[in-house]
SELOPA-222668 format. One record per residue (C-alpha): x negated, y, z negated; chain; residue in one letter; residue number from 1. Coordinates in steps of 0.25 Angstrom, whole numbers, plus 5000, padded with zeros to 4 digits. Layout:
residues N
SITE     px     py     pz   lonu   kedo   bake
SITE      X      Y      Z      A      A    NUM
...
This chain:
residues 243
SITE     px     py     pz   lonu   kedo   bake
SITE   4637   5603   4581      A      M      1
SITE   4638   5589   4574      A      Y      2
SITE   4649   5595   4566      A      S      3
SITE   4657   5599   4578      A      S      4
SITE   4654   5586   4585      A      I      5
SITE   4659   5578   4572      A      N      6
SITE   4672   5587   4572      A      K      7
SITE   4675   5584   4586      A      I      8
SITE   4672   5569   4584      A      A      9
SITE   4682   5568   4572      A      H     10
SITE   4692   5577   4579      A      K     11
SITE   4693   5568   4591      A      Y     12
SITE   4691   5555   4583      A      N     13
SITE   4678   5552   4591      A      I     14
SITE   4671   5544   4580      A      Y     15
SITE   4680   5532   4580      A      P     16
SITE   4680   5531   4595      A      F     17
SITE   4665   5531   4594      A      L     18
SITE   4665   5521   4584      A      T     19
SITE   4674   5512   4592      A      N     20
SITE   4665   5514   4604      A      L     21
SITE   4653   5510   4597      A      H     22
SITE   4659   5498   4591      A      Y     23
SITE   4664   5494   4605      A      F     24
SITE   4651   5496   4611      A      F     25
SITE   4643   5488   4601      A      N     26
SITE   4654   5477   4601      A      S     27
SITE   4655   5476   4616      A      T     28
SITE   4640   5478   4620      A      F     29
SITE   4630   5477   4609      A      V     30
SITE   4629   5462   4608      A      K     31
SITE   4615   5457   4611      A      K     32
SITE   4607   5469   4610      A      T     33
SITE   4607   5484   4606      A      K     34
SITE   4596   5488   4615      A      Y     35
SITE   4598   5487   4631      A      P     36
SITE   4583   5486   4633      A      I     37
SITE   4584   5479   4647      A      I     38
SITE   4594   5489   4652      A      S     39
SITE   4586   5501   4648      A      I     40
SITE   4573   5495   4654      A      V     41
SITE   4580   5491   4667      A      L     42
SITE   4586   5505   4668      A      F     43
SITE   4573   5512   4666      A      L     44
SITE   4567   5502   4677      A      I     45
SITE   4578   5505   4687      A      I     46
SITE   4576   5520   4685      A      I     47
SITE   4561   5519   4688      A      I     48
SITE   4563   5510   4700      A      L     49
SITE   4574   5519   4706      A      N     50
SITE   4565   5531   4703      A      S     51
SITE   4553   5525   4710      A      I     52
SITE   4562   5522   4723      A      Q     53
SITE   4568   5536   4722      A      Y     54
SITE   4554   5543   4721      A      Y     55
SITE   4549   5535   4732      A      K     56
SITE   4562   5537   4740      A      N     57
SITE   4560   5523   4745      A      D     58
SITE   4570   5512   4743      A      K     59
SITE   4560   5501   4746      A      N     60
SITE   4548   5507   4738      A      Y     61
SITE   4549   5497   4726      A      L     62
SITE   4554   5486   4734      A      Q     63
SITE   4542   5486   4744      A      N     64
SITE   4533   5485   4732      A      K     65
SITE   4539   5471   4730      A      I     66
SITE   4542   5466   4744      A      I     67
SITE   4532   5458   4751      A      K     68
SITE   4531   5455   4766      A      S     69
SITE   4540   5442   4769      A      N     70
SITE   4529   5432   4769      A      I     71
SITE   4533   5417   4770      A      P     72
SITE   4530   5409   4758      A      N     73
SITE   4527   5421   4750      A      F     74
SITE   4532   5421   4735      A      I     75
SITE   4536   5435   4731      A      S     76
SITE   4541   5435   4716      A      L     77
SITE   4540   5450   4716      A      Q     78
SITE   4553   5450   4725      A      N     79
SITE   4561   5447   4713      A      T     80
SITE   4559   5462   4709      A      I     81
SITE   4567   5466   4722      A      L     82
SITE   4579   5459   4716      A      Y     83
SITE   4577   5468   4703      A      F     84
SITE   4576   5480   4712      A      Y     85
SITE   4588   5476   4719      A      D     86
SITE   4597   5473   4707      A      L     87
SITE   4594   5486   4699      A      F     88
SITE   4593   5495   4711      A      G     89
SITE   4581   5503   4713      A      I     90
SITE   4585   5512   4725      A      N     91
SITE   4597   5518   4717      A      S     92
SITE   4591   5532   4716      A      F     93
SITE   4588   5532   4731      A      I     94
SITE   4602   5528   4735      A      D     95
SITE   4610   5535   4725      A      N     96
SITE   4601   5546   4719      A      G     97
SITE   4599   5549   4705      A      L     98
SITE   4614   5548   4702      A      I     99
SITE   4610   5533   4702      A      Q    100
SITE   4605   5535   4687      A      I    101
SITE   4619   5536   4683      A      M    102
SITE   4622   5523   4690      A      Y    103
SITE   4610   5517   4683      A      L    104
SITE   4614   5522   4669      A      I    105
SITE   4628   5516   4671      A      L    106
SITE   4621   5503   4675      A      T    107
SITE   4612   5502   4664      A      Y    108
SITE   4622   5506   4654      A      V    109
SITE   4630   5494   4658      A      C    110
SITE   4617   5485   4658      A      V    111
SITE   4614   5490   4644      A      S    112
SITE   4628   5486   4639      A      L    113
SITE   4626   5472   4645      A      V    114
SITE   4613   5471   4639      A      E    115
SITE   4618   5475   4625      A      L    116
SITE   4628   5464   4626      A      N    117
SITE   4621   5453   4632      A      I    118
SITE   4606   5456   4628      A      G    119
SITE   4593   5458   4635      A      H    120
SITE   4590   5444   4641      A      S    121
SITE   4605   5441   4646      A      V    122
SITE   4605   5455   4653      A      L    123
SITE   4592   5451   4660      A      L    124
SITE   4598   5438   4664      A      F    125
SITE   4611   5445   4669      A      L    126
SITE   4603   5454   4677      A      L    127
SITE   4595   5443   4683      A      L    128
SITE   4608   5436   4687      A      I    129
SITE   4613   5449   4693      A      D    130
SITE   4600   5450   4701      A      M    131
SITE   4602   5436   4706      A      M    132
SITE   4617   5439   4709      A      Y    133
SITE   4614   5451   4717      A      Q    134
SITE   4604   5444   4725      A      S    135
SITE   4613   5433   4728      A      F    136
SITE   4625   5440   4730      A      W    137
SITE   4620   5448   4743      A      R    138
SITE   4618   5434   4750      A      V    139
SITE   4631   5428   4744      A      F    140
SITE   4638   5441   4749      A      Q    141
SITE   4633   5440   4763      A      N    142
SITE   4636   5425   4764      A      A    143
SITE   4651   5428   4760      A      I    144
SITE   4653   5442   4766      A      C    145
SITE   4645   5441   4779      A      T    146
SITE   4644   5426   4781      A      N    147
SITE   4629   5428   4780      A      N    148
SITE   4622   5415   4775      A      L    149
SITE   4608   5417   4781      A      S    150
SITE   4602   5423   4768      A      D    151
SITE   4610   5415   4758      A      S    152
SITE   4603   5401   4761      A      G    153
SITE   4617   5395   4757      A      I    154
SITE   4620   5390   4771      A      S    155
SITE   4608   5381   4772      A      N    156
SITE   4608   5377   4757      A      S    157
SITE   4607   5362   4754      A      P    158
SITE   4619   5363   4744      A      Y    159
SITE   4612   5354   4734      A      C    160
SITE   4613   5351   4723      A      C    161
SITE   4618   5360   4712      A      G    162
SITE   4604   5361   4705      A      S    163
SITE   4605   5375   4702      A      F    164
SITE   4617   5372   4693      A      V    165
SITE   4610   5361   4686      A      L    166
SITE   4597   5369   4683      A      F    167
SITE   4604   5381   4679      A      M    168
SITE   4613   5374   4669      A      T    169
SITE   4601   5365   4665      A      L    170
SITE   4594   5377   4661      A      G    171
SITE   4605   5383   4654      A      F    172
SITE   4608   5371   4646      A      V    173
SITE   4593   5369   4642      A      L    174
SITE   4593   5383   4637      A      Y    175
SITE   4605   5381   4629      A      L    176
SITE   4600   5368   4623      A      I    177
SITE   4587   5375   4619      A      Q    178
SITE   4593   5387   4614      A      N    179
SITE   4603   5380   4605      A      N    180
SITE   4593   5370   4599      A      I    181
SITE   4587   5373   4586      A      R    182
SITE   4578   5362   4584      A      N    183
SITE   4564   5368   4589      A      I    184
SITE   4559   5355   4595      A      Y    185
SITE   4571   5351   4603      A      I    186
SITE   4571   5366   4608      A      R    187
SITE   4557   5365   4612      A      I    188
SITE   4560   5352   4619      A      F    189
SITE   4572   5358   4627      A      I    190
SITE   4563   5370   4631      A      I    191
SITE   4553   5360   4636      A      L    192
SITE   4565   5353   4644      A      V    193
SITE   4568   5367   4650      A      I    194
SITE   4553   5368   4654      A      V    195
SITE   4553   5354   4660      A      F    196
SITE   4566   5357   4668      A      V    197
SITE   4560   5369   4673      A      F    198
SITE   4547   5362   4678      A      Y    199
SITE   4556   5351   4683      A      G    200
SITE   4563   5361   4692      A      C    201
SITE   4550   5365   4698      A      T    202
SITE   4546   5351   4701      A      L    203
SITE   4560   5348   4707      A      Y    204
SITE   4560   5360   4716      A      D    205
SITE   4545   5359   4720      A      K    206
SITE   4546   5344   4724      A      Y    207
SITE   4561   5343   4728      A      L    208
SITE   4568   5356   4731      A      T    209
SITE   4557   5362   4739      A      F    210
SITE   4548   5350   4743      A      N    211
SITE   4550   5353   4757      A      D    212
SITE   4543   5367   4756      A      R    213
SITE   4528   5369   4758      A      Q    214
SITE   4522   5369   4744      A      K    215
SITE   4518   5383   4742      A      N    216
SITE   4521   5395   4733      A      Q    217
SITE   4534   5397   4739      A      Q    218
SITE   4538   5383   4735      A      T    219
SITE   4534   5386   4721      A      T    220
SITE   4542   5399   4721      A      C    221
SITE   4554   5391   4727      A      L    222
SITE   4552   5380   4716      A      T    223
SITE   4552   5390   4705      A      L    224
SITE   4564   5398   4709      A      T    225
SITE   4574   5387   4712      A      W    226
SITE   4579   5377   4702      A      H    227
SITE   4568   5383   4691      A      C    228
SITE   4574   5396   4692      A      T    229
SITE   4588   5391   4691      A      N    230
SITE   4584   5383   4679      A      F    231
SITE   4579   5396   4672      A      I    232
SITE   4592   5403   4677      A      F    233
SITE   4599   5393   4669      A      G    234
SITE   4590   5395   4656      A      I    235
SITE   4593   5410   4658      A      L    236
SITE   4608   5408   4659      A      C    237
SITE   4607   5400   4646      A      G    238
SITE   4599   5411   4639      A      L    239
SITE   4609   5422   4644      A      A    240
SITE   4622   5415   4643      A      L    241
SITE   4620   5403   4634      A      G    242
SITE   4625   5402   4620      A      N    243
């Protein structure tokens, strides 16, 4: 059988084509890693989550395990999981049947190719940005297409003071400095500066940005998810994109 396949391959000149295809694949995609670990793990997780929803025949089964009643001043960090569910789609089998598996295979082939090219950490960063983009875009779309500003918060924004640009780029620059300095003592110093800036962000938001709010857990949560998070975002941008 192998002999027959070999004769056919030579007859139709398949080997040079396969060699060129292999070279194209490696030169185009395989840059940072040879193993798309994140993509495979995500694929398995999404299959499992979709299977649970399909087995329960309930589009809200997993979400209801996360969602708490709307209690004022209640911090719910577990709600972040809902954004994960939304981005990756956990009702695909219910909506589109098992043919959705082919859709998922195509999706994670593409995700795998991206991971081979940019690496594990940058892929995670890209997916994080895509999650934020999807969450924001619905609000942005309503503001543009239906003139609905009620959910955006943009109509009553203070329009001050460009601080998100400052803290994002500051995080990016500090990461670049510490990543390109070879002197261990200076590098430790820059890392300490990064920690100091992060702590400074918390104090700035606690006593200035949200100083008119009641001092409770919600204020702490708001403090840690405003300029601090934006500063960390800048560091992640440096990690993912900086040279």
